[in-house]
C-alpha positions, 0 to 999 in steps of 0.5 A: 420192648425188644424189637423182633427180628426175622427167623433164619427159617423166614429169611431162607423161605423169602430167599427161595421164593425170590429165587423161584420167581427169577428162574430163567432159561439160561444154565444155572449155577449153584455156588456153596461156600463157608465164610469167615472174617472180621469186623473193621471200623467205618471211618469216624466210628469208635468201634474197637475189637475185631468181632470174628465172623463165621458162616455160609453163603449160597448163590444161584447164578445164570449165565448170560451166554447170548453172544448176539447182545453186545453187552453180554459179549463185552462183559464176557458172559457174566453170571447174574443171580440171587445171593443169600448167606448167614454170618455168625458174629462173635461178640457181635454188637449188632447180632448176627447177619443175614443177607439177601441180595442181587449179584453180578460176577464176571471174569477178569482173567482166565481164572479170576473173577470180580463179583458185586452184590447189592441188597439187604442185610438183617441184623438179629440185635439192632440198637436198643437203649434198654437191651443193647445200649452199647450197639451204636452202630446199627439201629435197624433190623433191615439195612442196605448191603454192598459187597465187592471182591474177587474170586479165584476159580480152580476148575475140577471138571466141566461141571465143578469149580472150587473157588476162594474169594476175598470181599469187602462187605458193608451194611448201614441204613443211610440214616433211615433209623438211628444209630448208623455208624455202619459196619464193615467186614473183611470176608474170606470164602472157600466153596464149590460152584456146581454147573456147566463150565463157563464158555470160552472168553472171546474179546468182543467185536466192535459195535459198528451200529453204535454212535457216540452221543451226549445229553444233559440230565436232571435228577431229583431225589427226595427222602427223609432222614433221622437226625444224628444229633438227637438222643439215640432213642429220640425219633426225629425225621427231617426232609432231605433232597438232592438235585443234580444238573449235568451232562453224560456222554455215552462213549460206548454201548457199555459206558458213559461219563459225565459231570454235574452240579450236585445240590443237597439239603439236609435239614436234620443238620439244621443245628449244625449250620452257622448263624442260622444258614440252611443246611444246603451243600453245593458240590461238583461230581464226576462219574462213570456209568457201567451199562448192562442193557437197561441197568446202570451202575453209576460210580462217582467222586465229588467235592464240596464247593461251599459249606459242609459239616466239620465232621465230614470230608470235603470229598465224598463218593456216590454209588447208584443203581438205576433202571432205564426205561422209555422209548429211547431209555432216557428216563431212569429211577433207582437208588443211590447212596451218598458216601463219606469215606466208607460211611453211607450218609444218605440213601436217595431214591432217584428219578432222572431224565435226559434231554 
């Protein structure tokens, strides 16, 4: 039986509801763009072909222009908002792609902005052994999405800006459902942004109230993953855990650096471990935290210190988004990803505390 997929109308209603619940007092900006690109393979993927795409993108943004808040000044008054979009994939193995994501974009130079989005992607034709057996890349309707890119702005007047953009877009489900080679897209956009012009950029004055400090931390991330080594139509979940013990140095109101011992257990790999060895993967990781108020984007690189599967690289990356809370904001929770090359191998639901 073919799995149901979300209708375009249902996804647009969902997007509008999310936008309505986030309306704030800041001046709003609406951007509309036409998109095009092609699919490119993830590392280790047997994908062949280009699968060109065409579609549209819409984004509702609010500019954070409160100069009394240091992180607003430091990131040069960023736009934050909700993005939705649709891409028709010609000969798409996984069908067409819908997107619903949170996004942030801020200026790098006078006319160039960087943009980052994270959220959900929905596919109309996930893997099915009867109806779509050649789709060995996306096994679920709902997947995670990350896109990263740059925009070039061409202001027309105080309320209208044309822009060109180039983005790398990734979709996968971190083995919450098989298969999961994931799909990457090189995506270009041409569009228009409507709304009040950006405030003049000013370099932020130093935050003289901030004093650098360091703390240890413990992080726990229990999860469950499907074994990639069972037949594609066999559903088999296994426990997986990540634990990190490390140190983080808050060197700036908007930045921190740190490192940790990284211990991963993935029992879906039990058939691969030599000599009945437990699938335990020790590693060491270094990271940088980019901080926007209570939100933290953590980017890290890591290296296995012991046994790891032969089809993995010895190096891997970590990407995570956390929300800090508590009286001293020394507790945080969020979602992270363990990535080999451009392949999201594991999604982590994380809680951590600093001491």
